[in-house]
C-alpha positions in Angstrom: 122.0 25.7 -47.4 119.7 27.2 -44.7 118.6 30.7 -45.6 117.7 33.1 -42.9 115.4 36.0 -43.7 116.3 39.6 -43.3 113.5 41.1 -41.1 112.0 44.3 -42.5 109.8 46.4 -40.1 106.8 47.4 -42.1 104.8 49.2 -39.4 102.6 48.8 -36.4 100.1 45.9 -36.2 97.4 48.6 -35.8 98.3 49.9 -39.2 96.7 46.8 -40.7 92.9 46.7 -40.2 91.4 43.5 -38.7 90.1 41.3 -41.6 92.2 43.6 -43.9 95.5 43.9 -45.7 98.3 46.2 -46.6 100.5 46.1 -49.7 104.3 46.3 -49.2 106.7 47.0 -52.0 109.7 44.7 -51.9 112.6 44.1 -54.3 110.8 40.9 -55.4 107.5 42.7 -56.1 104.4 43.6 -54.0 103.6 41.6 -50.9 100.2 41.5 -49.3 100.3 41.4 -45.5 97.0 40.3 -43.9 95.6 40.6 -40.4 92.7 38.3 -39.4 89.9 39.0 -37.0 92.0 37.3 -34.2 95.2 39.3 -35.0 97.0 36.5 -36.9 99.3 38.0 -39.5 100.2 36.4 -42.9 102.3 37.6 -45.8 101.9 36.3 -49.4 102.7 37.5 -52.9 100.1 40.1 -53.9 99.2 38.3 -57.0 96.4 35.7 -57.4 97.7 32.5 -59.0 94.7 32.5 -61.4 94.8 35.8 -63.3 97.2 38.0 -61.2 94.5 39.8 -59.2 95.6 42.0 -56.3 94.9 39.8 -53.2 95.5 42.8 -50.9 92.2 44.1 -52.2 90.3 40.9 -51.5 87.9 40.0 -48.7 89.6 38.3 -45.7 87.5 35.6 -44.0 89.0 33.3 -41.4 92.5 32.5 -42.6 91.7 32.9 -46.3 91.3 35.8 -48.8 89.0 35.9 -51.8 90.5 37.4 -54.9 88.6 40.5 -56.0 88.8 39.5 -59.7 87.3 36.0 -60.0 86.5 34.9 -56.4 89.3 32.4 -56.0 89.8 31.6 -52.3 93.5 31.5 -51.2 94.7 30.0 -47.9 96.7 32.7 -46.2 98.9 30.2 -44.4 100.0 28.2 -47.4 99.1 30.4 -50.4 97.2 27.5 -52.0 94.0 27.9 -53.9 91.1 26.2 -52.2 88.3 24.0 -53.5 88.6 22.8 -57.1 90.9 25.7 -58.1 94.6 24.9 -58.5 97.6 27.2 -58.0 99.6 28.8 -55.2 100.8 32.2 -54.3 104.3 32.4 -52.7 104.2 33.0 -48.9 106.8 34.9 -46.8 107.6 34.6 -43.1 106.1 37.3 -41.0 106.0 37.9 -37.2 104.8 40.4 -34.7 107.2 41.8 -32.1 106.3 44.5 -29.6 103.3 45.4 -31.8 105.5 45.8 -34.9 105.0 43.7 -38.0 108.2 42.2 -39.4 108.4 40.8 -42.9 111.0 38.2 -43.6 112.8 38.8 -46.9 115.5 36.8 -48.6 118.1 38.9 -50.3 118.6 38.3 -54.1 122.2 37.1 -53.5 120.9 34.5 -51.1 118.2 33.3 -53.6 120.8 32.8 -56.3 123.1 30.7 -54.0 
């Protein structure tokens, strides 16, 4: 079964600082939405796979974020830990349309199907 996301407008691209993040509350928990120096936008679960640190408070470099708790580096595109570390944060679809950031959510009923 193909699941199509429900797109949630979370604000203007300018609301997310370059090389920064914004946390968005969703029914599935907090999501970190990141903007890179070149305006690429990524969305991942706001929880480091290591010890649950808030990735939205980490340092963005390139297409990665470093967790503020124990310096794990997480790839923003895949959610995977880099280097010798192992683990993965869940990613979500995100897109920019007319300078608005849209976060793709799957409703709970669709996830149960």
